[in-house]
C-alpha positions as CSV (number, residue, x, y, z in Angstrom):
1,M,-0.2,-0.1,0.1
2,I,2.6,2.5,0.6
3,V,4.8,1.8,-2.3
4,K,1.4,2.2,-4.4
5,K,0.9,5.6,-3.0
6,A,4.2,6.8,-3.4
7,V,4.1,5.6,-7.3
8,E,1.0,7.1,-7.4
9,K,2.2,10.2,-5.9
10,V,5.2,10.5,-8.2
11,A,3.7,9.6,-11.2
12,G,0.9,12.1,-10.6
13,A,3.6,14.9,-10.2
14,W,5.1,13.7,-13.4
15,A,2.2,13.3,-15.5
16,S,2.3,16.5,-17.5
17,N,6.3,16.3,-18.4
18,A,6.9,12.4,-17.7
19,P,10.3,11.2,-19.3
20,S,9.7,9.0,-22.4
21,T,13.3,7.3,-22.7
22,E,14.8,4.5,-20.2
23,P,18.0,6.7,-19.7
24,A,15.6,9.5,-18.8
25,I,13.7,7.9,-16.3
26,S,16.6,6.4,-15.0
27,R,18.3,9.8,-14.5
28,I,15.4,11.5,-12.8
29,L,15.0,8.6,-10.6
30,S,18.7,8.8,-9.4
31,D,18.2,12.5,-9.0
32,E,15.1,12.4,-6.9
33,A,16.2,9.5,-5.0
34,K,16.3,11.5,-2.0
35,N,12.7,13.1,-2.2
36,I,11.4,9.4,-3.1
37,E,12.9,7.9,0.0
38,R,11.6,11.1,2.4
39,L,7.8,10.4,0.4
40,V,7.9,6.8,1.3
41,Q,9.5,7.7,4.8
42,G,6.5,9.7,5.4
43,Y,3.7,7.1,4.4
44,L,5.5,4.8,6.4
45,T,5.5,7.4,9.7
46,M,1.8,8.1,8.6
47,Y,0.7,4.5,8.3
48,V,3.0,2.4,10.7
49,G,3.8,5.2,13.3
50,R,7.0,6.5,14.1
51,E,7.2,4.5,17.4
52,V,6.9,1.1,15.7
53,L,9.7,2.4,12.9
54,K,12.1,3.3,16.0
55,R,12.1,-0.2,16.7
56,V,12.4,-1.5,13.4
57,V,14.4,0.8,11.2
58,P,18.1,0.9,12.2
59,G,19.0,4.4,13.2
60,G,15.8,5.4,14.0
61,V,13.5,7.8,12.2
């Protein structure tokens, strides 16, 4: 569910100017990796909860 929400959010943001070639997609994903990671982390915090994540994610959140 969390991955699905993240993919929908990213796809929606890029809908108007989505890259059309594999190298362009790879470059954008690489450039945006930190932002995508923060997005997924936000969804994890929202749906799983910060206290649970502190126990299961190395280094905490």
